[in-house]
C-alpha positions, 0 to 999 in steps of 0.5 A: 580594373586596369593596371594602367590608366593612360590619359592621352593617346599621343606618342608618350602614352601610346608607347607606354600603353604598348610597352605595358601590354607586351609585359602582360599589363592591362591598359585602358587609354582615354582620349578627349579628341575624337581620334588617337595620335595627339599632335602627331595625328595625320589624315588623309585628304586627297590622297595626301597625308595632312599633319593636322596640328603642324609639321612633325619631322622625325629626326634623332641621332639616337640609333635605339630611338630610330630603330624603335620607331621604325618597327611601326612604319617605314620611313622615307628620306625626307630632309627638312630644308625650309625656306624663309619668305621676306617681301618677295625674297627667298632665303634658305634656313637655317642661316648657311652660305646660301643665305649669305650669298643672297643677303650680301653676295659673299661666296666664302665662309671667311667673307660671311664671318667678316660681314657678320663681325662687322655688323656686330661690332657697329651694334656694339652690344657686349651684354645682350639684355633682350632677344633682339641684342642677342640675336644681332650679336649672333648674326648681325642686323641684316639677318636679324631684321629680315629673318628673325625679327618679325617671325619671333615676334609673331611666334611669341606674341611680344616685341623682341625687345621684351623677349629674354636673350635666352630663347635665341642663344642656340640660333644655328649659323652655319658657314656651309652650303648645306640646307638640312635643318637638322644635323641628326644622323637619322631623319624622315617621315613615315610613309603613309603618315603618323597615325598608323604608327599610333594604331599599331602601338594601341592594338589590342589596348581598350581606347575611349575617345571623346573622354575628358579624363579631368571631367570623369576623374573620380570614376576612372581613378577608381577602375585603375592601379596606376595612372599615366598622365600626359595632359597639362600638370597645372590643369591636373592640379586645378591651377591651384598655384596658378596657370602655366603659360603656353602659346597655341596655333591656329590652322587654316587649311584648304585644298587647292586645285593645283599640283604644286603650290609653294615648291617646298614643305615648309615656307617661314614668312618672316616679316611681321605684316604677314599674320601667319608664320608659315605655310606647310604643303603637306604632299612635299613631306612624301614627295607626292605627285597628286593632282591636288595639293593641301596647304595649311597656314599657321597662326600663333596665338596666345593660349587661354583655357579651352585652346590646345596648348603647344609650346610651354613658355619656359621663362623664369616665371613659368619655370618657377611656377612648374617647380610648385606643380612638379614638387606635388607630382613627386609626392604621387604614388599612383600617377606618373606625369609624362610628355610635353604637358606633363613635364612642361617642356618642349620635347621633340618626337625623338625626346619624347620616344627616349622618355617614354622608354625610360619611364616604361623601363622604370615603372614596368 
């Protein structure tokens, strides 16, 4: 018998297991993949730490979260400054004075504000009813058409006029020459990758890889006191109310016989005609100087059973459906649901750390 069965070896499950072991509880971690770490798993290729499931940049303004995660790895000073590629033109992201200068030749914040205001007034929509109208009301037509429209439509698999305005209401617009994507106090990448963090958290804890909990549920439930479940909540209940909607991602990763392919870790491709949403060049996360490089093209894709779910589609329909599953979960005496899939919520890594620590504090 184990005190806790933890389903999934991602960040949430691993933190809970680590905290439980510290307090003397016995844990078994089961993972359906052939490796630990969930989506933050990194794999060394050509001396480069490759983010196998997309770019993961740790950032937070929560000092407790930052100090907690740093006990498992040393972090570098990486600052996320993605760029956007549109038909041979390069623009800074998020939208800032460098973006506006390249787009319109403006130099001062006042000039940029005036240009955006002119385009919003010309557009003339007071009550945005979809993402396209909302975006133009925030940044004007030029920025929207070059840097928002195509990327967003690829990301969500729908035309911008079919997407709700809420998706883009917090579109960042900065009237400074600052290319830092995040405003958080703390930011960086673990030197040597993320997998080492999970390895240290799970040290001394039994882990079973290639184990699908839902396929072996009856047996596994019988050998534990409580269950921490980090998989999709609708799958746990065998989709009894219907499937929640997710977006998935497909990666094409290749090793290139060159030292520097694109000069930046993250390049977004914002024109719709380019099928991928971005290219990641992994070595730039750790300022690498290896003779070769590894790049990953990311293709947004609709999710179906059997695919990896990445992004919850938190529209009205799905949120109402999730509430039905959440109501069932609230009645469970033996099962604790956590993480992005267990809570059907878009969490960044720092949110996961905070949530896992709160959960561990409550139950342990």
